[in-house]
C-alpha positions as CSV (number, residue, x, y, z in Angstrom):
1,X,12.1,-20.0,-19.4
2,X,9.8,-17.7,-17.4
3,X,10.0,-18.0,-13.7
4,X,6.7,-19.3,-12.4
5,X,4.9,-17.4,-9.6
6,X,1.9,-18.8,-8.0
7,X,-0.3,-16.0,-6.8
8,X,-3.4,-16.5,-4.6
9,X,-5.7,-14.5,-7.0
10,X,-8.5,-14.1,-4.4
11,X,-6.3,-12.5,-1.8
12,X,-5.9,-8.8,-1.6
13,X,-3.8,-6.4,0.4
14,X,-3.2,-2.7,0.9
15,X,0.4,-2.0,-0.3
16,X,1.9,1.2,1.1
17,X,5.1,2.8,-0.1
18,X,7.6,3.1,2.8
19,X,8.1,6.8,2.2
20,X,4.4,7.3,2.5
21,X,4.3,5.4,5.8
22,X,7.1,7.7,7.1
23,X,5.3,10.8,5.9
24,X,2.1,9.7,7.6
25,X,3.9,9.3,10.9
26,X,5.4,12.8,10.6
27,X,2.0,14.3,9.7
28,X,0.4,12.5,12.7
29,X,3.2,13.7,15.1
30,X,2.8,17.3,13.9
31,X,-1.0,17.0,14.3
32,X,-0.7,15.6,17.8
33,X,1.7,18.4,18.9
34,X,-0.7,21.0,17.6
35,X,-3.8,19.3,19.1
36,X,-2.4,17.7,22.2
37,X,-5.1,18.9,24.5
38,X,-7.6,16.6,26.1
39,X,-8.4,14.5,23.0
40,X,-10.1,11.2,23.6
41,X,-8.0,8.2,22.4
42,X,-10.4,7.6,19.5
43,X,-9.6,11.0,18.1
44,X,-5.9,10.2,18.1
45,X,-6.4,7.1,15.9
46,X,-5.6,7.1,12.2
47,X,-5.7,4.2,9.8
48,X,-2.7,4.5,7.5
49,X,-2.7,2.7,4.2
50,X,-2.9,3.4,0.5
51,X,-6.7,2.8,0.6
52,X,-6.2,0.8,-2.6
53,X,-7.1,-2.9,-2.5
54,X,-4.9,-4.9,-4.8
55,X,-4.7,-8.6,-5.4
56,X,-1.4,-10.4,-5.2
57,X,-1.8,-11.4,-8.8
58,X,-2.3,-7.8,-9.8
59,X,0.8,-6.7,-7.9
60,X,2.8,-9.5,-9.6
61,X,1.5,-8.4,-13.1
62,X,2.6,-4.8,-12.3
63,X,6.1,-5.9,-11.3
64,X,6.3,-7.9,-14.5
65,X,5.1,-4.9,-16.5
66,X,7.5,-2.4,-14.9
67,X,10.6,-4.5,-14.8
68,X,10.1,-6.5,-18.0
69,X,10.8,-9.6,-15.9
70,X,10.0,-12.9,-17.6
71,X,7.5,-14.1,-15.0
72,X,4.7,-16.6,-15.7
73,X,1.9,-15.7,-13.2
74,X,-0.3,-18.7,-12.3
75,X,-3.3,-17.6,-10.3
76,X,-4.5,-20.2,-7.9
77,X,-7.3,-19.8,-5.4
78,X,-6.1,-19.5,-1.8
79,X,-7.3,-21.9,0.7
80,X,-8.7,-19.0,2.7
81,X,-9.9,-15.9,0.9
82,X,-8.6,-12.8,2.6
83,X,-9.3,-9.2,1.7
84,X,-7.4,-6.4,3.3
85,X,-7.6,-2.6,2.8
86,X,-7.4,0.3,5.1
87,X,-10.0,3.1,5.1
88,X,-7.7,6.1,5.3
89,X,-10.4,8.7,4.9
90,X,-9.8,10.3,8.3
91,X,-6.0,10.5,7.7
92,X,-6.7,12.2,4.3
93,X,-9.1,14.7,5.8
94,X,-7.4,15.5,9.1
95,X,-3.7,15.1,8.3
96,X,-3.7,15.8,4.6
97,X,-2.2,12.3,3.9
98,X,-1.9,11.6,0.2
99,X,-0.3,8.2,-0.4
100,X,0.9,7.1,-3.8
101,X,-0.8,4.4,-5.7
102,X,0.9,1.0,-6.0
103,X,1.8,1.8,-9.6
104,X,3.3,5.2,-8.6
105,X,5.3,3.8,-5.7
106,X,6.4,0.7,-7.6
107,X,7.4,2.8,-10.7
108,X,9.5,5.1,-8.5
109,X,11.2,2.1,-6.8
110,X,11.9,0.3,-10.1
111,X,13.4,3.5,-11.5
112,X,15.7,3.9,-8.5
113,X,16.9,0.3,-8.9
114,X,17.4,0.4,-12.6
115,X,18.4,4.1,-12.7
């Protein structure tokens, strides 16, 4: 029997691969060391995320696709609709930050687990 997974279909999030988060921190630290003058606080702020808004149901479908898991995804509306996604434009331009997509990060993770 498939394992049921109730997913709030109208909720979205910005999923970020852990290695991309670590890379963003290193890029920001390097940038701060090179530009540590009298920068206002606002110029030292970077939003770090994938920049990709993905619903919980979409993420569950991707996991099912990549792993072949027998999951029956049941989309249910959440009591409160919540959308969440970072605008990482400044981190991309200033730091050269290039996060992986959810599919890329999840594929890499699944390959490591099943490798």
